[in-house]
Each structure stands twice: as C-alpha cells, then as structure tokens.
C-alpha positions in Angstrom: 52.0 138.5 88.7 53.9 139.9 91.7 52.7 140.6 95.2 51.2 144.0 95.9 50.0 145.7 99.0 46.3 144.7 98.1 47.4 141.2 97.5 48.6 140.9 101.2 45.5 142.3 102.5 43.6 139.5 100.9 46.0 136.7 101.7 45.8 137.7 105.2 41.9 137.8 104.9 42.2 134.2 104.1 44.6 133.3 106.9 41.8 134.5 109.2 39.2 132.7 107.6 41.6 129.5 107.9 41.7 130.1 111.8 38.0 130.7 111.9 37.4 127.4 110.0 39.2 125.4 112.8 37.9 127.5 115.5 41.1 128.7 116.5 41.3 130.8 119.6 42.0 134.7 119.7 45.7 134.1 120.6 46.4 131.7 118.2 44.5 133.7 115.4 46.9 136.7 116.3 50.1 134.6 116.3 49.2 132.8 113.0 48.3 136.3 111.3 51.3 138.0 112.6 53.7 135.2 111.5 52.2 135.3 108.0 52.3 139.1 107.9 56.2 138.9 108.6 56.5 136.2 106.0 54.7 138.3 103.4 56.6 141.3 104.1 60.0 139.2 103.8 58.9 137.9 100.6 57.5 141.1 98.9 59.7 142.3 96.1 61.3 138.7 95.7 61.5 137.1 92.4 58.6 134.6 93.5 55.5 134.7 91.8 52.3 135.6 93.7 51.1 131.9 93.9 54.5 130.8 95.1 54.3 133.3 97.9 50.8 132.5 98.8 51.4 128.8 98.9 54.2 129.3 101.4 51.8 131.5 103.5 49.1 128.9 103.5 51.5 126.1 104.4 52.7 128.2 107.2 49.2 129.2 108.6 48.1 125.5 108.2 51.2 124.2 110.3 50.4 126.7 113.0 46.7 125.8 113.2 47.7 122.3 113.2 45.4 121.6 110.3 46.5 120.7 106.7 42.8 121.0 105.3 40.9 123.6 106.9 38.5 124.0 103.9 37.6 120.3 103.9 34.0 120.7 105.0 33.4 123.8 102.6 35.1 121.9 99.7 32.5 118.8 100.3 29.7 121.3 100.6 31.0 122.9 97.2 30.9 119.6 95.5 27.7 118.7 96.8 26.0 122.0 95.7 27.6 121.9 92.2 26.3 118.1 91.7 22.9 119.2 92.8 22.5 122.0 90.0 24.5 119.8 87.7 21.8 117.1 87.7 19.4 119.8 86.8 20.8 121.5 84.0 23.3 119.3 82.3 20.4 118.2 79.6 20.1 121.8 78.6 24.0 122.0 77.9 24.4 121.3 74.1 27.2 123.2 72.9 30.8 123.8 73.8 30.2 127.2 74.5 27.2 126.2 76.8 29.7 123.8 78.7 32.5 126.3 78.8 30.0 128.8 80.5 28.8 126.3 83.1 32.4 125.6 84.0 33.3 129.4 84.4 30.2 130.0 86.4 31.5 127.1 88.6 34.7 129.1 89.2 32.7 131.4 91.4 32.9 128.6 94.0 35.7 130.4 95.7 35.5 131.1 99.7 39.0 132.4 99.7 39.0 135.8 97.8 38.4 139.0 99.8 35.1 140.9 99.1 34.2 137.8 96.9 30.7 136.3 98.2 29.8 132.6 97.5 25.9 132.5 97.1 24.1 130.1 99.1 21.5 129.7 96.4 23.6 128.3 93.5 21.1 126.9 91.5 19.4 130.5 90.9 22.6 132.1 90.7 23.7 129.6 87.9 20.4 130.2 86.0 21.0 134.0 86.2 24.5 133.9 85.2 23.9 131.3 82.3 21.5 133.9 80.9 24.0 136.6 80.8 26.5 134.5 79.2 30.3 135.1 78.7 31.8 138.5 78.7 34.8 137.4 77.0 34.0 134.2 74.5 36.8 132.7 72.3 35.2 129.5 72.7 35.2 128.9 68.7 39.0 129.5 68.6 39.8 127.2 71.7 37.8 124.4 70.6 39.8 124.4 67.1 43.0 124.1 69.1 41.7 121.3 71.6 43.2 118.2 69.7 45.6 117.7 72.5 44.6 119.6 76.0 46.4 120.3 79.4 43.4 121.0 81.7 44.5 122.7 84.9 41.7 122.5 87.6 41.2 124.9 90.4 38.4 124.8 93.0 35.9 122.3 94.4 32.5 122.7 93.4 33.3 124.0 89.7 35.5 120.8 89.3 32.0 119.1 88.8 31.4 121.2 85.6 34.9 120.8 84.6 34.0 117.1 84.6 31.4 117.9 81.9 33.6 119.8 79.7 36.7 117.1 80.0 33.9 114.7 78.9 32.7 116.7 76.0 36.3 117.1 74.8 37.2 113.6 75.1 33.8 112.5 73.3 34.8 114.9 70.4 38.3 113.3 69.9 40.7 115.4 72.1 43.6 113.7 74.1 43.2 115.0 77.6 45.8 115.4 80.5 44.0 116.7 83.8 46.1 118.1 86.6 44.6 118.8 90.2 46.4 120.0 93.2 49.3 117.6 94.6 47.8 118.1 98.2 45.1 120.1 100.2 45.5 124.1 99.9 42.4 126.4 100.3 39.6 124.8 98.6 41.3 123.9 95.5 40.5 120.3 94.1 42.7 117.3 94.7 43.3 113.8 93.3 40.5 112.7 95.9 37.9 115.0 94.2 38.8 114.2 90.6 38.6 110.2 91.5 35.3 110.5 93.4 34.0 112.5 90.1 35.3 109.9 87.7 37.9 111.8 86.0 40.1 109.0 85.6 37.5 107.3 83.2 37.6 110.4 80.8 41.1 111.8 81.0 44.1 110.1 79.0 46.1 111.2 82.0 45.1 112.2 85.3 48.0 113.7 87.4 48.7 116.4 89.6 50.7 119.9 89.4 53.2 118.6 91.8 54.9 120.4 94.7 52.6 119.2 97.6 50.4 122.2 99.0 50.9 124.6 96.1 48.5 126.7 94.4 48.7 127.7 90.6 51.5 126.2 88.5 55.2 126.1 89.5 56.9 124.6 86.5 59.8 123.8 88.4 57.9 121.5 90.6 55.5 119.8 88.3 55.7 115.9 87.6 57.4 114.5 84.6 54.0 113.5 82.9 52.5 116.9 83.2 55.7 118.3 81.8 55.9 116.2 78.9 52.0 116.9 78.2 52.7 120.5 78.3 55.4 120.0 75.6 53.2 118.1 73.3 49.9 119.8 73.7 48.1 122.2 71.5 46.4 124.2 74.1 46.5 124.6 77.8 42.9 125.1 79.5 43.5 127.1 82.7 40.8 127.4 85.2 41.0 130.1 87.9 42.9 133.2 89.2 45.9 131.3 90.7 46.7 129.5 87.5 46.4 132.6 85.5 48.8 134.5 88.0 51.3 131.7 87.2 51.0 131.1 83.6 51.0 134.7 82.8 55.0 134.7 84.3 56.2 132.1 81.8 56.9 132.6 78.2 57.1 130.1 75.1 53.9 128.4 76.2 51.6 126.8 74.1 48.3 128.8 73.4 46.5 129.1 76.7 42.7 129.4 77.5 41.8 131.1 80.5 38.5 130.1 81.9 37.5 132.1 84.8 35.4 134.8 86.7 37.6 137.9 87.5 37.1 138.2 91.2 39.9 140.9 92.0 41.0 144.3 90.9 44.7 143.1 90.5 43.7 140.3 87.7 41.2 142.9 86.3 44.0 145.3 86.0 46.5 142.8 84.7 44.1 141.4 82.1 42.6 144.6 81.0 39.2 143.0 81.8 36.8 144.3 84.2 36.1 142.6 87.7 33.1 140.3 87.8 33.6 139.3 84.2 33.1 135.7 83.0 35.8 134.8 80.4 37.0 132.3 77.9 40.0 134.0 77.0 42.7 132.6 74.5 46.2 133.8 74.5 48.6 132.7 72.1 
C-alpha cells in the first residue's frame, strides 16, 4: 500500500505519542513532529511501501527523542494483560477457529493507530468479542494449507495468543517458522518477547523479519532463513495491518492468511472489508 494524506495524519499522531511516552518537552516535540512531517512529504509519491516509509519516520523520531523503545512499558503492560486473560480462557479454546479468533482479538492491542482505542478491561472486551466471532472466517481453508507455515507476528499483547496458535499448529503436525521484529519499533513484538513466551520451544525456526527497526516485511532485508522458509512454505500467516500493507505489494507469494482487526479506513478500502471487522482472510 502507498502513503496517503490520511496515512500522514495517522503517522504523525504516532510520533506525538512517542514524544508523550518519553515526556519530551514542547520544543522537542514540535521539532520532532516537524522533522517527521518533512520526511513524510518528501517520501510521499515515491516507490516505497507505506511500512517502509513509516519505519523510516519512526526511526527518525526515536533518534530525535533519544529513546529507541518508547513503547517499552506499554508493551510489557500489553503482554501482562494478555497473559491474565489467556490463563482464564485457554481451557475453553478447543478448536482451530477458537484459537484463531483469540489471536485476532489480541490484534486489538495496538496503541499506535489514530482513532483506535485500546481497552483497559481486556478481559470483558475479549469475552464480548469472542461471542461475536469472526467477520471473515476462512479458518477451514487456512488449516488445510498449514503443513509448512511462515508465521509473521505483530504486536505485543497479541503475541500471547499467537503462542497458543503456533502451539496448536505444531501439535497437529505443522512445520512452523515464526518471525518477529528485528529491533524495537512501536509496540511490535521482538525476539525478547518471543523467547519470554517460549516460542523457541514450539517453532521449528524462530527468526526475525530483518532490517533492524522495521515494521511489516521488506523482502530485500529479510534474513536468509526467513527467505528460505517463504520459498518452501505452503502458507504465510500474517498478523496485523503493517504485514498486510507489505505483503499486498508483492506478487508470486504462497497463499497468505491475513489475521487482523481492521482498524483504519485505508485498510478497509483496500481490502473491501469494513473497519472494525475481525478477519481470518485467505488470499491465494
């Protein structure tokens, strides 16, 4: 997906949040936002994908505010909230669609999308959303193609439920490569989060998407083990909007299962699915 004026407003709102999270003063905040705005205007209309531009902007913001991981405390909070809920509900997740739904609900843990609110009572929210189910449910077709899986993670919080999904697939015979972010960016999960949750005990290969602080997937920057896994896999399971924005720009991919909550109008327009929908969408 390409950058739009709406995307610029959203990205700048994230920059402001990053400044707030490190208690930057007004002068530093204004300088950081102005610098990022100029960068966005200069990159708009280039061949870069939206996630590539967003990554460059957030690296610039973090350099200016002097903090490479401004979301650190929120990420820890999200993981703790998700683990509390997971302990309560995991016994009731008896099928593949149940666990996929839990993972998609977990995708609401995103503190970095304009006009998207993260609930403080995730336990009640989870129960309500679980009763509603998926708005797009291709889980049967996804499971049929899951003999060799590349699993691209997204945010902290939701990665707790991703661990359940990866464990389910592994227990049912899947070969699984899990890829997390290469370095902290926004509230995305990194290797530290994956190891803390024991992904190394269930994944056949635990790697990163490469490129340092980079959201989405830039296939020119990914490590060799992930490139090999994509070449050999029967399906890519893609969590979240940034991975959708990246993968939708590439051709000749294996089947891709997009698991996410659609949180912005740009993704809604591109996918043809209304904002707020919870989806497990298979595209071949």
